C-alpha positions, 0 to 999 in steps of 0.5 A: 605758763608753768612747766608741764609735769613729766609725761612718764608718770601717772597719778593714782586716783585716791578718791574715796580712800582719803580718810582725814582732812589735813586741816584737822591733823594734830600739831605733829602731823600738821601739813607744811604751810606750803601744802595747807591749801594745795589741791588737785593736780600738782607738779612736784619735782616734775612729777604729777601728783593728785592731791585731795580736794578742799573742805573734805577728807584729802589725805590718808592718815595711816594710823590703826588700820591698813589702807588698800589702794586698787591699781587695777593691773597697772605696771610700774617700775617705781611707785612714788609717794608724797608723804611724811611721818609725825614729828618726834622729839629726838632723845639722845640722853634723858635729861640732857639731850631730849628736847629737839624736834630735829629729825635725827631719830632714825630706823623706826618702822613707820609703815609697810608698803606692800605690792600685791600682784595679779598672780597672787604674789606680793612684795613688802617694803618696810618704810623706815624713819629717815630712810624712805620717810621723814618728819615735816619739821627738821633741823639742818642736816637731818635729810632722809637717805632715800627720799627727796624733799618735795621741792626742787633746788632753786637757782637764783641771781646775786643781789647785784644781778637782781638790781640790774634787772630792776628787781628786789633781791629774793634771797636774804642772808647773802644767799645770792652769792651761792647761786643756788640752794637745795630743796632741803633748805628752800622751805622750813617744813617739808613733805617727802617724795619716796620712789618705792622700787618694784622688784617685779616691774613686768607683773601687773599690780592688783593693789597696794596695801599700806599697813601702819607700823610704830608711828603715824604717817600721812600720805598726800598722793601717789604716782607711778612710772615705768622709767627704768632709771631711778626717777629721783636720782639727779643727773650730772651736769651737762650743756647744750646750745639752744637757738632762740625762736623769734621773739625770745630774747636774753635779758640785760644780763645776757641770760635767758629766762622762761626756761625750765626742765621737768625732771631736773634743774637749769643751772644757767642759760647764758648767751653763747660765746663765739671765739675766733680760733685764728685770732685766739692763736694770733698775736693780739694782746687781748682776744674777746669772743663775740656774745651771741644774741640768738644762741644760749648755752644751757647748763643743766642737771636732769634725769635721762628722760627729762624734757626742757621747756622754753616759754615762747608765748603766753600759751606756748612753749618749745619742748626738747626731749633731753634723752635724744636732743632730737630738735633742730634748735639744739646742739649738744655740747660735749660734757666736761667729765674728764679730770685733767691735771694742769701744770704750769712751769718755768721753762728755765727751771722746770719749777711750778709757777703761779699764773692766771689761767683761762680755758674754754671748750669748742662751744665757747664754754668756760672751763674753770679749775676745780674750786673755782666759779663757773661764773665769775662775779665781777661786782663790788665786794662779791666773789673776792677770791682767786679769780678775774673776769675781763668782760666775757673772758674768765680766769682763775689764779692757780699756784702752778697746779690744778685739776680741770674737768675737760671735754674731749676734743679741742680746748683753748688755753690762755696763761699769763704771768705779768709783764716780763713773761711771754703769755701762752694762748693756744689750743690743745686736744684732750683725748680719752687717755689725757691725764695731764697737760704741762705748759712751759712759760718763757721769761723774755724781759729781764728787768727784775734781774736789773734791780726793778721790782713791781708793786700794786699800791692799792688792793682791797678785800682779798685775804692776804694769802689770796693776795699773795697768790694773785701777786705771784700769778701776775708777777707783782712783787709787792701787793699792798692790801689796804684795810679801810671802812665803808660806812658801817663795814670794815675790811681787812682790819683783822689782817693788820698787825703792823709788822707782818709782811706775808711772803717775806723770808722771816715769815716763812715765804721765799722773799720774792713776792710780798703782801703787806697790810696797810690802810686807806684812810678816807673822807668823802669830800677832802679825799683819800690817802693810802698809808703803806707799810707802817709799823705799830698800831693801826692809824684810826679813824680809818674814815671820818666826816660821814658818808659815804666813806665814814658812818653817818654821824661821824664828825670830821676828826682829822685831816689827811695831812695828820694821817700822813704825819702819823704814817711817816712817824711809824715808818710808812710810805704815804701815797695819794691814790687814784689821781686826780680825785678826790681833788681837794685836800691832796693839794694841801698835803703835797704843799706840806711835803707829807706825800711820798708818791702819787698813784695812777689807778685803773681797775682793769686796763684790759677792759674796753670800758676802762682807761689805761693810764689816766691822762687827768691823773697825769695832768694833775701830777704835772701841776705839782712837778711844775711847782717843784714838788718832785713826787714820784708816780706809782700805779695801783689797781684799787682792786675791789672786785673780780673785774679789777685786775691786780697789778693791771696797772703797776709800779716799777721801782728800782732798788739800786744796790739794795736787796729786795725787802718790803722796807727797801721797796718803800725806800726805792719809791721814796728815792723816786726812780719809778715808772707806772705801766699797763704793759710796756717797761720804760726807763729814762736818764738825763745826763745819766741821772735817773728819775728822782734825781736832779741835773744842775745847769749854770745860769742861762741853761744848756743842753742835756742828753736824754736817753731812753728805752722801752720794752713790751711782752705783748702790748704793741708800742705806738709812740714814745714821748719825751715830756719836758715841763708837761709838754712833748719835746720829742716824739718817736713813732715806734710803729707797734713794735715791742721794743725801742730805744733812743736819745735826744739832746734838748736845750733847757733855758729854765728850771723844769722836769723831764720824763718819758711817756709811752703810748699804746692800747690794748683796744687799738685806740689811738693816743692811749697812755700805756706807761709813764716814768717819774721825773728828773728835775733840771735846775738852772742856776739853782732856781726852783720850779714854779708855775704861776698858773698851776700855783693858783689852781692848787691854791684854789683847791686848798681854799676849797678844803678850808671852805668845806671844813668851815661850812659843811663838814660835821664839826668835832669839838672846838679845839680839835676843829681849830687844830685840823683847820690849822693844818690846811691854813698852814698849807695855804699860807706856805704856797701863798707866800711862795706866790708873793715871793715870786711877785705873783698877786692872785685873785682871792676867794671871799674866804681869803680876802685880806681886807674883809671878814669871813667865816673863819 
């Protein structure tokens, strides 16, 4: 059912006074399309207006003669008119700017509306163009100053939200991203509502006289009210919690439909969030609220005497008077109208530091800083700003200072800054005199001072400056922002110049937090490859081989190996992203020796819906370690939405004696002393040798001394494992402590590798991996590592890549086809020969039977 109009208004009966059929008005006065066929009682802006009947005179054309409207002693504080003046061409200068019907002309006296009282007195009001009245057809920006469009603002969902609900998105041109549109923009043609103030509301009104002026006007309807507040002035934002009646449910988005306000707008109506105050101030690394299934938080803007209506059935609704909120289903939420400056500083220096900030009120309502969204949109390629959403908790990135509109009373705060700074989760009381809140952060781990730097190897869509802010706030020293192609869309291409490291001293930064734009070059089947930090021209094509990464009709122009070789020639770092997938050409590229690191990826390790360090990615990496390819491990978020946490999984790389620059960071990764983590920091040495290095033992092997340590700011450590050749050789149960260390002597009889694996879980799930170091090779009698089982699996992948190139790949011209295919054959032959050298004879697929013909 539709929302009833406000009971505070009474439509004026204009029967017998209509003098024109709106269908017969000329072009300058023609009715807006939306009003061409509307008749009878209409609810406009929550106000009842009686429009004239069809097929007869139904509007008042104010042209030559005055029109008198009896009011029979009615009392009113305001008289409201639904009207419009004729369209007019704006002329700034004859012969130059004299053709647009844009509505920018103003000041002409269109008419005079006169109130004649029962005592014989009168009060006349001039009706001026673009003040009390405006023409129906205007261009953007020509809003009248004292009249409202006869259309409420519209609140609508994003495209993705609509699709989740199984609907066709209503708003074109990306409007879903704005969340709302004003009444001035909803329709291309308008009628206007003007509230004429009565200077003597206590006097009975005998009649209303409408006198024409210099231009023609059309009055569609009139209504009166005795409200003291201006009836068209929109209210400021307020909130309430509403308990849902039986049978009323929220939708799949957790939002309530069928709720409206007569003299106002519902901004949002979302399932309320209930936080446990004790848990919030406890030691858990992540505290989520419980989303209510019976209460919603309604945010709205309304006239003080508006009413909220909730549809409860086909012919029934619940009504709440917002003036009193006197209803058992409603609890008022304190308005967030107190602007408070929030500052976050490092305790040691007193200097402001960038952080990730969350604040909510006593009713669970999110309280964003000014300039940030009240609902952070976590969908792909939407809302790629300085924000993060982790299930129900929403965050903003700030540079150490912001202004937040807060309610009086208790406000709950969470502040984080990476994996070496103790997070803050507390509550503060906001009082009427509160103007500033200052929070001090303590750095409790000192790995940066010991030469370790952090990095996210895989970020998309952010601007470089936003990436720099998020990196600072998350304690990520190096953010690799990767341009790429997505079908017919290209991202961050304009940010790439092959030389600028944002944040570096030579580019005006402090040198501690850096952003470099590289590229992720991609193919749907063969795979993705990240090309970091290379200089010179962008490596094209960014994507190839057709959808979904490349455009439909694009041929397969290159192999990933060729992209990698070009990156190396241009001084860059080659990373194989998001192991283990796509699991095809990556095998050939490891064998060819053109990959510097393999990446473990997770969008958001804090989320209950995401893994932490992917065990499948680790197992895939172990294959190559078992074949002697000493590839270091790195971490990247693949951030493409606000629901992805930049640096949530990250790389730690040890600089050694180098100073910190982007180029030296790349060198440190190549050297291999790295670890990947979602929280705990981990280090291991074998006979004093760090990951990336080698330990040599004589024939027959020997015993090696392994030393390790782990530390964590907030994520409890459950178990530490020394991994040898992919198997657990030593297991230490830490018991959810935040630090541990140890050593073990391990007998080694054949060439292998050793690394450290750390278990711990944000969601309390047993066995989750929280950190993993790169490997130390241990060579016995100089013999290389070689696992026949892993070699066979890798060879199968390379054969699969060749099969795809031969059969389904969109084929380039013949010479290019032979060249790219030759790179894959080279990798195949190199590993194949190693297998035969080891005396291993394996099963061939039909594509590689030595004694039978095949497609290639």
